[in-house]
C-alpha positions as CSV (number, residue, x, y, z in Angstrom):
1,M,-73.9,268.3,-33.9
2,T,-76.2,265.4,-33.0
3,D,-77.2,265.0,-29.4
4,S,-75.9,261.7,-28.2
5,N,-78.8,261.4,-25.8
6,S,-81.5,262.1,-28.4
7,P,-84.3,259.4,-28.4
8,S,-83.7,258.4,-32.0
9,L,-80.0,257.8,-31.3
10,L,-80.8,255.8,-28.2
11,R,-83.2,253.5,-30.1
12,S,-80.6,253.0,-32.8
13,R,-78.0,251.9,-30.2
14,R,-80.5,249.5,-28.5
15,L,-81.3,248.0,-31.8
16,R,-77.7,247.3,-32.7
17,A,-77.0,245.9,-29.3
18,G,-80.0,243.5,-29.6
19,L,-78.8,242.4,-33.0
20,V,-75.4,241.7,-31.7
21,L,-76.9,239.7,-28.8
22,V,-79.2,237.7,-31.1
23,T,-76.4,237.1,-33.6
24,G,-74.1,235.8,-30.8
25,T,-76.7,233.5,-29.4
26,L,-77.4,232.1,-32.9
27,A,-73.7,231.5,-33.4
28,I,-73.4,229.7,-30.1
29,A,-76.4,227.6,-30.9
30,A,-75.0,226.8,-34.3
31,L,-71.7,225.8,-32.9
32,T,-73.4,223.6,-30.3
33,G,-75.6,221.9,-32.9
34,C,-72.7,221.2,-35.2
35,S,-70.5,219.7,-32.6
36,P,-69.4,216.2,-33.9
37,A,-71.2,213.3,-32.3
38,A,-69.1,211.0,-30.2
39,T,-67.7,208.4,-32.4
40,P,-69.2,205.0,-31.2
41,A,-66.5,202.8,-29.9
42,A,-65.7,200.1,-32.4
43,S,-67.1,196.8,-31.3
44,G,-64.2,194.7,-30.2
45,S,-63.4,192.1,-32.8
46,S,-61.5,189.2,-31.6
47,T,-58.6,188.2,-33.7
48,P,-59.6,184.7,-35.1
49,S,-57.4,182.2,-33.5
50,A,-55.6,179.9,-35.8
51,S,-57.6,176.7,-35.9
52,A,-56.0,174.1,-33.9
53,S,-54.2,171.6,-36.0
54,A,-56.2,168.5,-36.2
55,T,-54.9,165.8,-33.9
56,P,-54.4,162.7,-36.0
57,S,-56.5,159.9,-34.7
58,E,-54.6,157.1,-33.3
59,T,-54.5,154.0,-35.4
60,P,-56.5,151.4,-33.6
61,T,-54.5,148.4,-32.5
62,P,-55.9,145.4,-34.3
63,T,-57.4,142.8,-32.1
64,P,-55.4,139.6,-32.3
65,T,-57.2,136.8,-33.9
66,P,-57.6,133.9,-31.4
67,T,-55.6,130.9,-32.4
68,P,-55.8,127.3,-31.3
69,A,-53.7,126.5,-28.3
70,G,-53.5,124.2,-25.3
71,A,-52.3,124.4,-21.7
72,A,-49.9,122.0,-20.1
73,V,-51.6,119.0,-18.6
74,A,-50.4,118.5,-15.0
75,L,-50.9,114.7,-14.9
76,S,-48.6,111.8,-15.4
77,C,-49.6,108.6,-17.2
78,G,-49.7,106.8,-13.9
79,E,-52.2,109.4,-12.6
80,L,-54.3,109.3,-15.6
81,L,-54.7,105.5,-15.5
82,T,-53.6,103.8,-12.3
83,L,-52.4,100.2,-12.2
84,D,-55.8,99.2,-10.8
85,D,-57.6,100.9,-13.7
86,V,-55.5,99.0,-16.2
87,Y,-55.9,95.7,-14.4
88,A,-59.6,96.2,-14.3
89,F,-59.6,96.7,-18.0
90,N,-57.4,93.7,-18.8
91,P,-54.8,92.0,-16.6
92,N,-52.6,91.4,-19.6
93,Y,-52.0,95.1,-20.2
94,G,-49.2,97.1,-18.7
95,T,-47.2,100.3,-19.4
96,A,-45.6,100.3,-22.8
97,P,-41.8,100.9,-22.5
98,G,-40.4,103.7,-24.8
99,F,-43.9,104.6,-25.9
100,T,-44.2,107.2,-28.7
101,A,-47.6,108.4,-29.9
102,T,-48.6,107.1,-33.3
103,S,-52.4,107.8,-33.5
104,E,-53.4,111.1,-35.1
105,N,-55.4,112.2,-32.0
106,A,-52.6,111.4,-29.6
107,K,-50.0,113.3,-31.7
108,T,-52.4,116.2,-31.9
109,A,-52.8,116.3,-28.1
110,V,-49.0,116.2,-27.6
111,S,-48.6,119.1,-30.0
112,Y,-50.8,121.2,-27.8
113,Q,-48.9,120.4,-24.5
114,G,-51.1,117.4,-23.7
115,I,-49.9,114.0,-22.7
116,A,-50.0,110.6,-24.5
117,C,-49.6,107.2,-22.8
118,G,-49.4,103.7,-24.1
119,L,-50.6,100.4,-22.7
120,L,-49.2,97.2,-24.1
121,N,-50.8,93.8,-24.1
122,Q,-48.0,91.6,-22.9
123,S,-49.5,88.5,-24.7
124,S,-50.6,89.8,-28.1
125,G,-48.5,93.0,-28.4
126,E,-51.6,95.1,-29.1
127,M,-51.3,98.7,-28.1
128,V,-53.8,101.1,-26.5
129,E,-53.0,104.8,-26.9
130,I,-54.6,107.3,-24.6
131,S,-54.2,111.1,-24.7
132,V,-55.4,114.1,-22.8
133,A,-55.2,117.8,-23.8
134,L,-56.4,121.1,-22.3
135,P,-57.6,123.0,-25.4
136,N,-58.4,126.7,-25.4
137,P,-61.9,127.6,-26.6
138,V,-60.8,128.0,-30.2
139,L,-59.1,124.6,-30.3
140,M,-62.0,123.0,-28.4
141,I,-64.5,124.2,-30.9
142,S,-62.3,123.0,-33.8
143,L,-61.8,119.5,-32.3
144,T,-65.5,119.1,-31.4
145,D,-66.6,120.2,-34.9
146,Q,-64.3,117.7,-36.4
147,A,-65.5,114.9,-34.2
148,I,-69.1,115.8,-35.0
149,A,-68.3,115.7,-38.7
150,D,-66.5,112.3,-38.9
151,S,-67.5,110.3,-35.8
152,N,-70.7,109.0,-34.2
153,P,-72.0,110.4,-30.9
154,V,-71.7,108.0,-27.9
155,P,-74.0,109.0,-25.0
156,T,-72.7,106.3,-22.7
157,Y,-69.3,108.0,-22.3
158,G,-70.9,110.6,-20.0
159,S,-73.7,113.1,-19.6
160,A,-73.5,116.9,-20.4
161,P,-71.2,118.7,-20.4
162,V,-69.4,115.5,-21.5
163,S,-69.7,114.7,-25.2
164,G,-68.5,111.3,-26.5
165,F,-67.7,110.1,-30.0
166,F,-66.5,107.0,-31.7
167,K,-65.3,105.8,-35.1
168,N,-63.3,103.1,-36.8
169,K,-60.3,104.3,-38.8
170,G,-57.6,102.2,-40.4
171,G,-58.4,99.1,-38.4
172,A,-58.5,100.9,-35.1
173,G,-61.3,102.1,-33.0
174,E,-61.0,105.8,-31.9
175,A,-63.0,107.1,-28.9
176,Q,-63.1,110.8,-28.0
177,V,-64.6,112.7,-25.1
178,F,-64.9,116.4,-24.6
179,T,-65.5,117.7,-21.1
180,D,-65.8,121.4,-20.1
181,K,-62.0,121.5,-20.0
182,Y,-60.4,118.4,-21.4
183,W,-60.1,116.4,-24.6
184,V,-59.5,112.7,-24.0
185,T,-58.9,110.2,-26.7
186,L,-58.4,106.4,-26.9
187,S,-57.2,104.5,-29.9
188,S,-56.6,100.7,-30.4
189,P,-57.2,97.8,-32.7
190,V,-59.0,96.1,-29.8
191,F,-61.7,98.7,-29.8
192,G,-64.2,97.3,-32.3
193,E,-67.2,99.3,-30.9
194,P,-67.8,102.1,-28.5
195,G,-68.4,99.8,-25.5
196,D,-64.9,98.3,-25.8
197,A,-63.3,101.6,-24.7
198,E,-65.9,102.6,-22.1
199,R,-64.1,101.1,-19.0
200,L,-60.8,102.8,-19.7
201,M,-62.5,106.1,-20.7
202,S,-64.6,106.2,-17.6
203,A,-61.5,105.5,-15.4
204,A,-59.5,108.3,-17.1
205,L,-62.4,110.8,-16.8
206,S,-62.6,110.0,-13.0
207,H,-59.1,111.4,-12.6
208,L,-59.8,114.6,-14.4
209,Q,-62.3,116.1,-12.0
């Protein structure tokens, strides 16, 4: 029978114990080295929001095209030309009863809320028509352009911003004046030249200040 305490048996036991210890250590190390690495957190991906529905652009409101127009003239015929004004022009003239505008300029003035007045020569029956209108800028430009095109300038009717014009048409003389606000016209067969209408025109303009 082998002695359990013999040196060779003791060495054999120590060798086996060492092998077991080494093997256990290697196994632990292997398990540690093979442990799965922590899975990196998935980067947060935002759910793409539905693209906002395109807001339809508002249809621009078209800018109204300016049109010719006139404002009401707050004057009576007696205020436009007083009795003294008419007498200074010619004592034979007076207010024409039942007057209705017949000249083109006077009818145009009335159509834009202006006024038209008539003076009648009590001896000869000749008529003088006078009209006043308050045109808006569009109408003022149109009327001025027309006067420039078919009439002659008359500087004696007034200085800037007054512009004066005169022409003969159909046997009648037609005088026109444009101020910064008003359009004033005179028409009569007795106006053979610009100077014939100057006194009445000057009187009317003096009441339009």
